[in-house]
Biopython code that builds the backbone (N, CA, C, O; Angstrom):
import numpy as np
from Bio.PDB.StructureBuilder import StructureBuilder

atoms = [
    (1, "UNK", "N", (4.300, 2.348, -13.682)),
    (1, "UNK", "CA", (4.477, 3.606, -12.978)),
    (1, "UNK", "C", (5.842, 3.625, -12.294)),
    (1, "UNK", "O", (6.576, 4.611, -12.362)),
    (2, "UNK", "N", (6.162, 2.519, -11.637)),
    (2, "UNK", "CA", (7.428, 2.460, -10.907)),
    (2, "UNK", "C", (8.607, 2.594, -11.854)),
    (2, "UNK", "O", (9.530, 3.370, -11.609)),
    (3, "UNK", "N", (8.565, 1.822, -12.949)),
    (3, "UNK", "CA", (9.679, 1.857, -13.903)),
    (3, "UNK", "C", (9.872, 3.248, -14.487)),
    (3, "UNK", "O", (11.000, 3.729, -14.592)),
    (4, "UNK", "N", (8.779, 3.893, -14.867)),
    (4, "UNK", "CA", (8.876, 5.225, -15.458)),
    (4, "UNK", "C", (9.445, 6.228, -14.455)),
    (4, "UNK", "O", (10.261, 7.077, -14.813)),
    (5, "UNK", "N", (9.018, 6.127, -13.213)),
    (5, "UNK", "CA", (9.511, 7.043, -12.181)),
    (5, "UNK", "C", (11.006, 6.850, -11.952)),
    (5, "UNK", "O", (11.763, 7.819, -11.895)),
    (6, "UNK", "N", (11.426, 5.590, -11.821)),
    (6, "UNK", "CA", (12.847, 5.321, -11.589)),
    (6, "UNK", "C", (13.698, 5.722, -12.788)),
    (6, "UNK", "O", (14.802, 6.240, -12.619)),
    (7, "UNK", "N", (13.196, 5.488, -13.991)),
    (7, "UNK", "CA", (13.929, 5.919, -15.188)),
    (7, "UNK", "C", (14.085, 7.433, -15.208)),
    (7, "UNK", "O", (15.137, 7.948, -15.586)),
    (8, "UNK", "N", (13.044, 8.141, -14.802)),
    (8, "UNK", "CA", (13.123, 9.598, -14.736)),
    (8, "UNK", "C", (14.144, 10.070, -13.716)),
    (8, "UNK", "O", (14.882, 11.023, -13.964)),
    (9, "UNK", "N", (14.186, 9.404, -12.571)),
    (9, "UNK", "CA", (15.188, 9.758, -11.561)),
    (9, "UNK", "C", (16.599, 9.530, -12.092)),
    (9, "UNK", "O", (17.481, 10.367, -11.901)),
    (10, "UNK", "N", (16.808, 8.402, -12.755)),
    (10, "UNK", "CA", (18.128, 8.107, -13.312)),
    (10, "UNK", "C", (18.501, 9.114, -14.396)),
    (10, "UNK", "O", (19.644, 9.565, -14.459)),
    (11, "UNK", "N", (17.545, 9.464, -15.241)),
    (11, "UNK", "CA", (17.814, 10.398, -16.334)),
    (11, "UNK", "C", (18.106, 11.807, -15.817)),
    (11, "UNK", "O", (18.798, 12.580, -16.480)),
    (12, "UNK", "N", (17.587, 12.141, -14.648)),
    (12, "UNK", "CA", (17.797, 13.487, -14.109)),
    (12, "UNK", "C", (19.255, 13.731, -13.746)),
    (12, "UNK", "O", (19.712, 14.874, -13.746)),
    (13, "UNK", "N", (19.978, 12.676, -13.440)),
    (13, "UNK", "CA", (21.383, 12.821, -13.082)),
    (13, "UNK", "C", (21.618, 13.389, -11.697)),
    (13, "UNK", "O", (22.750, 13.733, -11.356)),
    (14, "UNK", "N", (20.577, 13.493, -10.896)),
    (14, "UNK", "CA", (20.729, 14.032, -9.544)),
    (14, "UNK", "C", (21.472, 13.040, -8.658)),
    (14, "UNK", "O", (21.148, 11.853, -8.627)),
    (15, "UNK", "N", (22.462, 13.537, -7.945)),
    (15, "UNK", "CA", (23.164, 12.704, -6.979)),
    (15, "UNK", "C", (22.512, 12.788, -5.603)),
    (15, "UNK", "O", (22.664, 11.887, -4.778)),
    (16, "UNK", "N", (21.792, 13.865, -5.365)),
    (16, "UNK", "CA", (21.163, 14.103, -4.070)),
    (16, "UNK", "C", (19.651, 13.955, -4.220)),
    (16, "UNK", "O", (18.979, 14.878, -4.679)),
    (17, "UNK", "N", (19.112, 12.791, -3.835)),
    (17, "UNK", "CA", (17.681, 12.535, -4.013)),
    (17, "UNK", "C", (16.806, 13.390, -3.108)),
    (17, "UNK", "O", (15.593, 13.444, -3.309)),
    (18, "UNK", "N", (17.384, 14.056, -2.123)),
    (18, "UNK", "CA", (16.585, 14.940, -1.276)),
    (18, "UNK", "C", (16.099, 16.158, -2.063)),
    (18, "UNK", "O", (15.219, 16.883, -1.599)),
    (19, "UNK", "N", (16.662, 16.385, -3.239)),
    (19, "UNK", "CA", (16.241, 17.512, -4.082)),
    (19, "UNK", "C", (15.077, 17.147, -5.002)),
    (19, "UNK", "O", (14.549, 18.015, -5.697)),
    (20, "UNK", "N", (14.674, 15.889, -5.016)),
    (20, "UNK", "CA", (13.550, 15.457, -5.855)),
    (20, "UNK", "C", (12.264, 16.000, -5.251)),
    (20, "UNK", "O", (12.009, 15.837, -4.057)),
    (21, "UNK", "N", (11.456, 16.649, -6.085)),
    (21, "UNK", "CA", (10.232, 17.289, -5.589)),
    (21, "UNK", "C", (8.971, 16.631, -6.118)),
    (21, "UNK", "O", (7.926, 17.276, -6.204)),
    (22, "UNK", "N", (9.053, 15.354, -6.473)),
    (22, "UNK", "CA", (7.874, 14.655, -6.967)),
    (22, "UNK", "C", (7.816, 13.266, -6.351)),
    (22, "UNK", "O", (8.790, 12.772, -5.783)),
    (23, "UNK", "N", (6.655, 12.657, -6.477)),
    (23, "UNK", "CA", (6.468, 11.299, -5.972)),
    (23, "UNK", "C", (5.732, 10.472, -7.021)),
    (23, "UNK", "O", (5.087, 11.016, -7.917)),
    (24, "UNK", "N", (5.838, 9.170, -6.897)),
    (24, "UNK", "CA", (5.047, 8.257, -7.722)),
    (24, "UNK", "C", (4.117, 7.510, -6.775)),
    (24, "UNK", "O", (4.555, 6.985, -5.751)),
    (25, "UNK", "N", (2.855, 7.465, -7.114)),
    (25, "UNK", "CA", (1.878, 6.836, -6.233)),
    (25, "UNK", "C", (1.095, 5.774, -6.992)),
    (25, "UNK", "O", (0.687, 5.989, -8.133)),
    (26, "UNK", "N", (0.890, 4.634, -6.358)),
    (26, "UNK", "CA", (0.065, 3.581, -6.938)),
    (26, "UNK", "C", (-0.481, 2.729, -5.800)),
    (26, "UNK", "O", (0.038, 2.759, -4.684)),
    (27, "UNK", "N", (-1.524, 1.974, -6.092)),
    (27, "UNK", "CA", (-2.149, 1.138, -5.086)),
    (27, "UNK", "C", (-1.425, -0.206, -5.007)),
    (27, "UNK", "O", (-1.455, -0.988, -5.958)),
    (28, "UNK", "N", (-0.784, -0.468, -3.886)),
    (28, "UNK", "CA", (-0.067, -1.727, -3.695)),
    (28, "UNK", "C", (-1.045, -2.898, -3.718)),
    (28, "UNK", "O", (-0.692, -3.989, -4.166)),
    (29, "UNK", "N", (-2.256, -2.686, -3.246)),
    (29, "UNK", "CA", (-3.235, -3.776, -3.203)),
    (29, "UNK", "C", (-3.537, -4.316, -4.597)),
    (29, "UNK", "O", (-3.809, -5.507, -4.748)),
    (30, "UNK", "N", (-3.494, -3.469, -5.607)),
    (30, "UNK", "CA", (-3.744, -3.942, -6.977)),
    (30, "UNK", "C", (-2.623, -4.850, -7.450)),
    (30, "UNK", "O", (-2.871, -5.869, -8.094)),
    (31, "UNK", "N", (-1.402, -4.484, -7.133)),
    (31, "UNK", "CA", (-0.251, -5.318, -7.483)),
    (31, "UNK", "C", (-0.335, -6.628, -6.709)),
    (31, "UNK", "O", (-0.108, -7.698, -7.273)),
    (32, "UNK", "N", (-0.658, -6.549, -5.429)),
    (32, "UNK", "CA", (-0.761, -7.731, -4.575)),
    (32, "UNK", "C", (-1.801, -8.708, -5.115)),
    (32, "UNK", "O", (-1.562, -9.916, -5.135)),
    (33, "UNK", "N", (-2.936, -8.205, -5.548)),
    (33, "UNK", "CA", (-3.991, -9.054, -6.096)),
    (33, "UNK", "C", (-3.525, -9.762, -7.359)),
    (33, "UNK", "O", (-3.790, -10.952, -7.532)),
    (34, "UNK", "N", (-2.838, -9.050, -8.240)),
    (34, "UNK", "CA", (-2.330, -9.666, -9.468)),
    (34, "UNK", "C", (-1.292, -10.737, -9.171)),
    (34, "UNK", "O", (-1.301, -11.803, -9.787)),
    (35, "UNK", "N", (-0.405, -10.460, -8.236)),
    (35, "UNK", "CA", (0.629, -11.434, -7.874)),
    (35, "UNK", "C", (-0.009, -12.671, -7.252)),
    (35, "UNK", "O", (0.409, -13.791, -7.547)),
    (36, "UNK", "N", (-1.007, -12.492, -6.403)),
    (36, "UNK", "CA", (-1.685, -13.643, -5.805)),
    (36, "UNK", "C", (-2.306, -14.534, -6.875)),
    (36, "UNK", "O", (-2.247, -15.759, -6.762)),
    (37, "UNK", "N", (-2.896, -13.950, -7.901)),
    (37, "UNK", "CA", (-3.472, -14.742, -8.995)),
    (37, "UNK", "C", (-2.388, -15.512, -9.740)),
    (37, "UNK", "O", (-2.595, -16.662, -10.128)),
    (38, "UNK", "N", (-1.239, -14.883, -9.937)),
    (38, "UNK", "CA", (-0.126, -15.558, -10.598)),
    (38, "UNK", "C", (0.379, -16.721, -9.749)),
    (38, "UNK", "O", (0.694, -17.787, -10.278)),
    (39, "UNK", "N", (0.456, -16.519, -8.443)),
    (39, "UNK", "CA", (0.901, -17.577, -7.542)),
    (39, "UNK", "C", (-0.078, -18.746, -7.546)),
    (39, "UNK", "O", (0.340, -19.902, -7.477)),
    (40, "UNK", "N", (-1.377, -18.457, -7.627)),
    (40, "UNK", "CA", (-2.379, -19.521, -7.693)),
    (40, "UNK", "C", (-2.223, -20.339, -8.966)),
    (40, "UNK", "O", (-2.391, -21.558, -8.942)),
    (41, "UNK", "N", (-1.903, -19.685, -10.077)),
    (41, "UNK", "CA", (-1.690, -20.403, -11.337)),
    (41, "UNK", "C", (-0.468, -21.309, -11.254)),
    (41, "UNK", "O", (-0.466, -22.406, -11.813)),
    (42, "UNK", "N", (0.567, -20.857, -10.560)),
    (42, "UNK", "CA", (1.761, -21.686, -10.382)),
    (42, "UNK", "C", (1.387, -22.929, -9.588)),
    (42, "UNK", "O", (1.748, -24.046, -9.957)),
    (43, "UNK", "N", (0.662, -22.726, -8.497)),
    (43, "UNK", "CA", (0.048, -23.818, -7.765)),
    (43, "UNK", "C", (0.929, -24.671, -6.869)),
    (43, "UNK", "O", (0.419, -25.574, -6.205)),
    (44, "UNK", "N", (2.218, -24.423, -6.826)),
    (44, "UNK", "CA", (3.074, -25.218, -5.942)),
    (44, "UNK", "C", (2.809, -24.816, -4.493)),
    (44, "UNK", "O", (2.345, -23.707, -4.231)),
    (45, "UNK", "N", (3.102, -25.712, -3.552)),
    (45, "UNK", "CA", (2.909, -25.338, -2.144)),
    (45, "UNK", "C", (3.679, -24.070, -1.766)),
    (45, "UNK", "O", (3.184, -23.240, -1.004)),
    (46, "UNK", "N", (4.882, -23.931, -2.301)),
    (46, "UNK", "CA", (5.687, -22.746, -1.997)),
    (46, "UNK", "C", (5.020, -21.482, -2.521)),
    (46, "UNK", "O", (4.957, -20.469, -1.825)),
    (47, "UNK", "N", (4.520, -21.550, -3.763)),
    (47, "UNK", "CA", (3.862, -20.388, -4.357)),
    (47, "UNK", "C", (2.587, -20.049, -3.603)),
    (47, "UNK", "O", (2.320, -18.880, -3.321)),
    (48, "UNK", "N", (1.804, -21.061, -3.276)),
    (48, "UNK", "CA", (0.554, -20.815, -2.561)),
    (48, "UNK", "C", (0.808, -20.236, -1.173)),
    (48, "UNK", "O", (-0.001, -19.457, -0.668)),
    (49, "UNK", "N", (1.916, -20.607, -0.560)),
    (49, "UNK", "CA", (2.260, -20.079, 0.758)),
    (49, "UNK", "C", (2.622, -18.594, 0.712)),
    (49, "UNK", "O", (2.541, -17.904, 1.728)),
    (50, "UNK", "N", (3.015, -18.106, -0.447)),
    (50, "UNK", "CA", (3.413, -16.702, -0.584)),
    (50, "UNK", "C", (2.232, -15.754, -0.783)),
    (50, "UNK", "O", (2.395, -14.537, -0.691)),
    (51, "UNK", "N", (1.053, -16.295, -1.053)),
    (51, "UNK", "CA", (-0.109, -15.428, -1.278)),
    (51, "UNK", "C", (-0.361, -14.532, -0.076)),
    (51, "UNK", "O", (-0.303, -14.975, 1.071)),
    (52, "UNK", "N", (-0.641, -13.276, -0.354)),
    (52, "UNK", "CA", (-0.977, -12.323, 0.697)),
    (52, "UNK", "C", (0.199, -11.789, 1.492)),
    (52, "UNK", "O", (0.023, -11.084, 2.485)),
    (53, "UNK", "N", (1.382, -12.124, 1.055)),
    (53, "UNK", "CA", (2.566, -11.667, 1.804)),
    (53, "UNK", "C", (3.289, -10.565, 1.080)),
    (53, "UNK", "O", (4.304, -10.067, 1.569)),
]
sb = StructureBuilder()
sb.init_structure("model")
sb.init_model(0)
sb.init_chain("A")
sb.init_seg("    ")
for serial, (resi, resn, name, xyz) in enumerate(atoms, 1):
    if name == "N":
        sb.init_residue(resn, " ", resi, " ")
    sb.init_atom(name, np.array(xyz, "f"), 0.0, 1.0, " ", f" {name:<3s}", serial, name[0])
structure = sb.get_structure()
């Protein structure tokens, strides 16, 4: 979702982002949960310390 939204903004050629009349919305908690699982698989103390941040 993020990539598509940013690509659309870039393709629009607008220099003034205050003229953008749309938003992209997604649940950050879903991304956070996926990243935490990836950090657990890595398993290093540094990676495990990053969970939930």
